[in-house]
C-alpha positions in Angstrom: 9.5 2.7 -28.4 7.3 5.8 -28.1 8.0 8.1 -25.1 5.2 9.8 -23.2 4.6 13.5 -23.9 5.9 16.0 -21.4 3.6 18.0 -19.1 2.8 21.2 -21.1 2.9 23.2 -17.9 6.6 22.5 -17.5 7.9 22.6 -21.1 10.5 25.3 -21.3 9.1 28.2 -23.4 12.6 29.6 -24.0 15.0 28.0 -26.4 12.8 25.1 -27.5 11.7 27.0 -30.5 15.2 27.5 -31.6 16.5 26.4 -35.0 18.2 23.0 -35.5 21.5 24.7 -35.1 20.7 25.5 -31.5 20.5 29.3 -31.5 17.7 31.2 -29.8 14.5 31.8 -31.8 14.7 35.6 -31.4 18.2 35.9 -32.8 20.3 36.2 -29.6 22.4 33.3 -28.5 20.6 31.0 -26.2 22.6 30.9 -23.0 22.3 28.4 -20.1 23.9 29.1 -16.7 25.6 26.0 -15.2 25.6 26.9 -11.5 27.7 24.4 -9.6 28.5 21.1 -11.4 30.6 18.6 -9.4 32.7 21.2 -7.7 33.3 20.6 -4.0 32.3 23.0 -1.2 35.1 25.6 -0.9 36.1 25.5 -4.6 34.7 29.0 -5.0 33.3 31.4 -2.3 30.1 31.8 -4.3 29.5 28.2 -5.2 25.8 27.5 -4.6 25.0 24.2 -2.9 21.8 24.5 -0.9 18.4 25.0 -2.4 18.3 28.6 -1.3 21.8 29.3 -2.6 20.8 27.7 -6.0 17.7 29.8 -6.1 19.6 33.0 -5.5 22.3 32.1 -8.0 19.6 31.3 -10.6 17.8 34.6 -9.9 21.1 36.5 -10.3 22.1 34.6 -13.5 18.7 35.2 -15.0 19.1 38.9 -14.3 22.5 38.9 -16.0 21.0 37.3 -19.1 20.7 33.6 -18.7 17.9 31.8 -20.5 17.9 28.6 -18.4 19.9 27.0 -15.6 21.5 23.7 -15.0 22.5 22.5 -11.6 23.7 19.5 -9.5 21.5 19.4 -6.4 23.3 18.4 -3.2 22.5 16.4 0.0 22.9 17.8 3.5 26.7 17.1 3.4 27.2 18.9 0.1 27.5 15.8 -2.0 25.7 15.5 -5.4 22.4 13.7 -5.2 19.8 12.3 -7.5 17.3 11.5 -4.7 13.8 12.9 -5.1 14.1 14.8 -1.9 17.1 16.8 -3.0 16.1 17.2 -6.6 12.7 18.3 -5.6 13.9 20.8 -3.0 16.4 22.4 -5.3 14.0 22.6 -8.3 11.1 24.0 -6.2 13.3 26.7 -4.7 14.5 27.8 -8.1 11.0 27.9 -9.5 9.8 30.0 -6.6 12.6 32.5 -7.1 12.5 32.4 -11.0 9.0 31.7 -12.3 9.1 30.5 -15.9 12.8 29.9 -16.0 13.7 26.5 -17.5 15.5 24.3 -14.9 17.7 21.3 -15.6 19.7 18.8 -13.7 22.5 16.3 -14.3 22.2 12.5 -14.1 25.9 11.8 -14.0 26.5 8.1 -13.2 29.3 9.1 -10.7 26.6 10.4 -8.4 25.6 6.8 -7.6 29.2 5.5 -7.6 28.8 4.0 -11.1 25.8 1.9 -10.1 23.4 2.0 -13.0 20.6 0.3 -11.0 20.9 2.8 -8.2 20.7 5.7 -10.6 17.6 4.4 -12.3 16.0 3.7 -8.9 16.7 7.3 -7.8 15.4 8.9 -11.0 12.3 6.7 -10.9 11.7 8.0 -7.4 11.0 11.4 -9.0 7.6 10.1 -9.9 6.5 11.1 -6.4 7.3 14.7 -7.0 4.7 17.3 -7.8 5.0 18.9 -11.3 6.5 22.0 -9.8 9.4 20.0 -8.3 10.3 18.1 -11.4 13.1 19.6 -13.6 12.2 20.6 -17.1 15.1 18.7 -18.5 18.0 16.4 -17.5 21.3 15.7 -19.1 22.2 12.1 -20.0 25.8 11.3 -20.9 26.0 9.0 -23.9 29.4 7.7 -22.7 27.9 6.2 -19.6 26.4 2.7 -19.5 22.6 2.5 -19.2 22.0 5.8 -20.8 19.1 4.5 -23.1 17.1 3.0 -20.3 17.5 6.1 -18.2 16.4 8.2 -21.2 13.1 6.4 -21.3 12.7 6.6 -17.6 13.0 10.4 -17.8 10.6 10.7 -20.7 8.0 8.7 -18.9 8.2 11.2 -16.1 7.7 14.0 -18.6 11.3 15.3 -18.2 13.0 16.3 -21.5 16.5 14.9 -22.2 19.6 16.7 -23.1 22.1 14.3 -24.8 25.6 14.8 -23.5 28.0 14.0 -26.4 31.7 14.3 -25.5 33.2 12.5 -28.6 32.6 11.2 -32.1 31.9 7.8 -30.5 29.2 9.3 -28.4 27.7 10.9 -31.6 27.6 7.4 -33.1 25.9 6.0 -30.0 23.3 8.7 -30.1 22.5 8.1 -33.8 22.3 4.4 -33.3 19.4 4.8 -30.7 17.2 6.8 -33.0 16.1 8.8 -30.0 15.3 12.5 -30.2 16.2 15.0 -27.5 15.5 18.6 -26.4 19.2 19.5 -27.1 22.4 17.8 -28.1 25.1 19.0 -25.8 28.5 19.0 -27.6 30.8 19.0 -24.5 34.5 19.4 -24.8 35.8 18.5 -21.4 39.3 19.7 -20.6 42.3 19.0 -22.8 44.4 21.6 -24.6 42.7 24.9 -25.4 44.3 25.1 -28.9 42.7 21.8 -30.0 39.2 22.6 -28.6 37.7 23.9 -31.7 38.9 21.1 -34.0 37.6 18.6 -31.4 34.3 20.3 -31.3 34.0 20.5 -35.1 34.7 16.8 -35.4 31.8 16.0 -33.2 29.5 18.5 -34.8 30.4 17.3 -38.3 29.7 13.7 -37.3 26.3 14.6 -35.8 25.4 16.3 -39.1 26.7 13.5 -41.2 24.6 11.0 -39.3 21.5 13.2 -39.4 21.1 13.4 -35.7 18.1 15.6 -35.0 17.8 18.3 -32.3 19.4 21.7 -31.6 23.0 21.8 -30.6 24.6 23.4 -27.6 28.3 23.8 -27.7 30.4 24.4 -24.6 33.8 23.6 -23.0 34.9 22.9 -19.5 38.2 24.1 -18.1 40.7 25.6 -20.5 38.5 25.4 -23.6 35.5 27.2 -22.0 35.8 30.7 -23.4 37.2 29.6 -26.7 34.2 27.4 -27.3 31.7 30.0 -26.0 33.1 32.3 -28.7 32.9 29.5 -31.3 29.3 28.8 -30.4 28.4 32.4 -30.8 30.1 32.7 -34.2 28.4 29.5 -35.3 24.9 30.4 -34.2 24.8 27.6 -31.6 23.4 27.7 -28.1 26.0 27.6 -25.3 26.5 27.8 -21.5 28.7 29.3 -18.8 28.9 29.1 -15.1 31.0 28.0 -12.1 30.6 24.4 -13.3 32.8 25.1 -16.3 35.1 27.9 -15.3 36.2 30.0 -12.3 37.9 32.9 -14.2 37.2 35.5 -16.8 38.5 35.3 -20.4 41.6 37.2 -19.3 42.2 34.9 -16.3 40.9 37.1 -13.5 38.9 35.6 -10.7 35.1 36.1 -10.9 32.5 36.9 -8.2 30.1 34.1 -9.2 27.7 32.8 -11.8 26.1 36.2 -12.6 29.4 37.8 -13.5 30.3 34.9 -15.8 26.9 35.3 -17.5 27.4 39.0 -17.9 30.9 38.4 -19.4 29.5 35.8 -21.7 26.6 38.0 -22.9 29.1 40.8 -23.7 31.2 38.4 -25.8 28.1 37.0 -27.6 26.6 40.4 -28.4 
């Protein structure tokens, strides 16, 4: 099946010209700020939830050195949402605050209580958004049922896809589809920090063995976060940092917010 081409006005100019390994085209490590994730209100004093808070967090992260942002827009109660109203409001606010900054969102199946049909219906509702309110890219987790249909829905909207690969099995699933993506996200979620690098290497090696195309972005969540950021930098891969992944510095100190995490990451990646 052939996907429709994205709207050239919204294709991210930064990072998409990177090498197949995932590094930035200009030599510096391509770094995405993940602003909030699934964290609950109150998990951190600076956790951005509303469109205005996300816009300010994105502006600060960009100033600290982020090349793009990823966010989980929320509804009025602070819960994650895929509805066009909430996606559009958050994306529009970030675009107004940060012209030209690539903006991405999650499509985690948990947001619709595991209901594949409800997720597809919500994402298809994005068709009513203006180009400026559509995200540049959206992450799709290969371990979730219905990922391939959702992938095609996003491409028909002109939204690029980041493939969330958490395991060797996910790598196999991605290769079996033959689909191409903007980035392959090699995501090591939790688990012991001392096994994070071998786990990541197993996934990266499997992707290479299968000839899966697309630049790689390597990151961890929880204990492996800083170890895998360092590994990404040493390997020439793109990476990410933000309150979605970690709430503390590499030495365990609390951080003020996303911008501080980005500054710390940039210092380590220099």
